[in-house]
N, C-alpha and C positions, 0 to 999 in steps of 0.2 A: 384452590390455593394460588395466590399470585406468585409470579416468578421471583426467585430469591436473588436479590441484587447485592448480596454480601460480598461478592468478589469484584464488584464494579463501584467501589466507594471512592477511589482516588480521582476519578474523572467523571464528575457529576453530569457533564454534558453528553456523555455517551448515550445514544438512543438505543435502547434494547427493544426486541420485538414486543409489540403491544398485544396483550392477550386478546382483547376484543377484536382488534383488526386482523390478527392472525387467524383466530378461529372462524371468523366470518369469511375468510378468503383462501382457505387451504384447498388444494386439489384432492382428488379421490373421494369426494362426497362425504357422507357421514363417517365412513371408516377413517378417512384422512383427518377429519375433525377430532375423532376419538383418540387417535394416536398422538396428535399434536397436543391435545388437552392433557393426556397422560404424562407426556414429557414436561409440559409446563407445570404440572402438579408435582413432578418428582416421582411419579409412579412408574419406575423403571421396569419392574417385573411385569406390570400390565402392558406396557408398550412392547416389551419383548414377546409376550404371549400373542399379541396382535400380529407381530411380524412373523412369528412361527406359523400362525394360521394363514397369513397372506403376505408372503415375501415382497409382493409388488408394492406394498405400502411404504417401502424404503424410499421410494421416489416421490413421496408427498412433499409438496413445496407450497409456499405462500405465493399467491398470484395477485395481479392487479390489472386494472382496465388497460388493455394494450393501446387504447387511444390516448392515454395520458402519458406525458413524458416520463413521469416517475410516480411511484406509489406514495401515499401519505406516510408521514413519519411513523416508524414502528411497524409498518406493514411489509415485512420482508422475512426471508429465511427459508431454510429447509429443516429437516428434523435434526440434523447435526448442529445447525445454528441454534435451534431451540434448546438443545441440551447444553450448549455452551452458555447461553443466556441464563439458564437455570443454575449455572455454576455447579454442574453435575458431571465430574469426570467419569463416574460410573455409568452415566447415561451415554456419554461419548464412547466409552469402551464397549458398551453393549451394542451400540449401533455399528461400530466397526466390526465387531464379531459377527453381526448379522448381515454383513455384506455392504455396508455403507462405504463408498470410496473415501479415502482420507481427505480428499479435496472437497467432499460433499457433492450433492447433486447440483447445487448452485456453486460452481467452482470458486473456492477461496472465500466464500461468504462467512463460513464458521471461523476460519483462521483470522480474517480481518476483524472479527469481533473479539476473538480470543486474545489477540495481542494488546487489547485495551483493558484486560483484566488486571487486578491488583498484583497478581503473581503470574509467573510464566507457566504454571502447571498445565493449563489447558492448551496453550500454544505448543508446548513441548510434547504433549500427548499426541496432538495432531501431526506435528512434524516428524516425530519419531515413528509414527505409523505410516509415513510416506507422503504426507501432504507436501505439495510444492511450496517452497518459500517465495516463489515468484509466480503465483497463479495467474497474474495478469498477462503473462507471456502467451497464454492461449486465449483465443477469442472468447469474450464473455467473462473471463476470469476477473475476480475482484482483487484489487491491489492492496495486499496486507501491509506492505512497507509504507505506502501512502497513508494508510490509516494510522500506523504507529507514529509517523512523523507529524501528522496533523494534530495528534494528541500528545506531542512532546514526550514520547515514551522511548528514551534512549535504550533502556533495557530490552524492549521488544525488538528494536532495530538490531541490537547485538545478537539476540536469539536468532533472528531471521538470517543474518549474515553467517552466523556459526553453522547454520543448516544449509548454507549454500546460496543465499540470495546474492544476486549480482549487483554490486555497488555502482556499476556503470550503466545499468539498464536505462534506456530512454523511452519516453512515451512517443506518441505520434507527432508531437511538436518538437521533438528533440530535447525535451527537458529531462535531465538525468537526476539521479538521487541526491547528489550534493547540491545541485541547484534547487531542487525541491525543498531540501532542508533549509537552505539559506533564504529562500522565498518565505518560509515559515518562521524565520529568525531563530532557527534552532542551530546555533553555531556549534554546540557540543556534538550534535548528531552529525553535522557536516564534517567536523574534524575527525570523528570516528570513521566515517565512510572514506575520507581521504586516506586515512591510515590503513584502511583495508583494501585499497586499490582504486578508490574513486578519484576524480580529478576536478580541479577548479576551472579547467580549460576546455570542457566539452561544449562545442558550439551548437546552439539550438537554431531552429529554422529562421528566426528573426535576427540572427547574429549575436544574440546574447549568450553569456556564459555565467557560471556560478561566480567567477571572479568579479563580474560587474556588481553583484549584490554586496560585495565587501566595500564598495565605494560609498554607500549610504549608511548612516547610523540606524540601528534598530529602533523601532518605535515602541515596542511592547516588551520584548524579552531582553532586558538590558541589565541583568544582574551582574555582579562582579565576575561570576563564573562564566557567564556568556560573553562578557566583554573580553575576558582573558582568552577564551577559545577563539574568538573573532580575531584578536590581536595575533595569536599564533598562526592563524590561517593567512592573514595578511603578510606576515613575515615569511611564511612558506611560499606564498605567491611571489614575493620580492626575490626570493632565492631560487626560483624555479628556472631562471634563464630566459623567461619570456618577459618582454618589456612590461614594466609596471609604472603607472596604472595602465590598464588595457584601453585601447581606443574605443570610441563609441560603437554602438551596435551596428550602425549603418556602415561604418568603415570596415568593421570585421566582416560583415556580409560581402562587401565588395572585394575585399582581399581574398576571401575564401572562394568566391565565384570566379575570380580571375586565375586562381591556382597559385597565387602568391603565398597564401597561408594554407595549412601550416607547413613551414619548412621542415626538413628532416630533424633539425635540432629542436624545433617546437614540438614535433610529434614525440620525440624522445622525452621531452620535459613534461608531457602529459596532454598537449592539445590534441583533441580528437574531433573529427567530423564524420558522422555516420554516413554511409552511401546515400540513404534516403534523404537525409538532411541536406547533403551536398546538392542533390538533384533539385530539392525544393528551393534552395537558395539561388541556384543558377536560373531556375524558372522565374523566380521573383525579380531577379536582376534584369532578365530579358524583357519582362513586362514593363519594368520601370525605365527601360531604354538605356540603362547604364552598361558599360563594358563588363 
C-alpha cells in the first residue's frame, strides 16, 4: 500500500520518501526493509512487533551512495520520517514509546517534513515529545525552520518559535532567520520573526542584512497582504534609529571591519554582528587590502 499523502495536500511540491527508493536503500538488511515497509503500509502493530523482537531496528535509516553529493529525490529518512510521511501519528507515538529519540536517528529529518503537513499535529507531537525546534544547531541536524520558510508556512514557523526556536539563529554565512524569510519573499514570516525578537539588521559575512532585501520589490510573492507586511517592515526600519536606507553591502562590510559599526546606539536598535561573522569580515577586508 502506498504512503498516504492526505496530510500533504496544500504543498504539492513537497517530496515525500519514495517507496521504491526507500525500500531499496534501507540499512539493517532484510529486517530493515521489512520494518520500513510495515510503516509505509501503515501496519503499526507489525512494526512494533519487529521492534520488540529486535530493538536495534530502531536505528534503521535510508542510505545513499557516499560518493554522491546527495541522494536522489525521495531517497531519505529514518523510521520516524517514514511514519510522518504516512501521516500516522499513532506510528510516531509507537516509535517514541519504543525508544526512538524525538529528534529521530537522522536529527531533525522527521520534523523538517512534519512542518510541511497540512496541520500542525505531527510537528506538535514531535516537539511536545522533546524534539529540538532548532535541530540544525547540532552537527548534521536538518533545519526545520528553513523547510517551513521555503514552503511559505507561517503557521509552522509560529509553532517552532512557540516551542523555543531562536529567531536570530544564523547559518555559517551569517544569514539569519529574518534575512532567510525576506530572501524567500515571505514578508509575513519576516514580520512575525521580528516581532518575536528577530532583527532586520543582522550583518552577514558579505555585509548584507535583511534590511537590504527591503530595497527591492518582490518578484513572486506580491499579494496585498505581503505588500502590507513589507511596508510595515520598511516603516519599522525607518523608525529604528539606524540610517535608512542602509548603505551598500561593501560599505557595511568596511564599517564593521574597522569597528565603526555597530555603534552602541545601533546595537541597541538591533544591529548585530556575530563573533564568527566579524572575524570573517575582517579576514575578507585584509585580503582585499582595505583598512
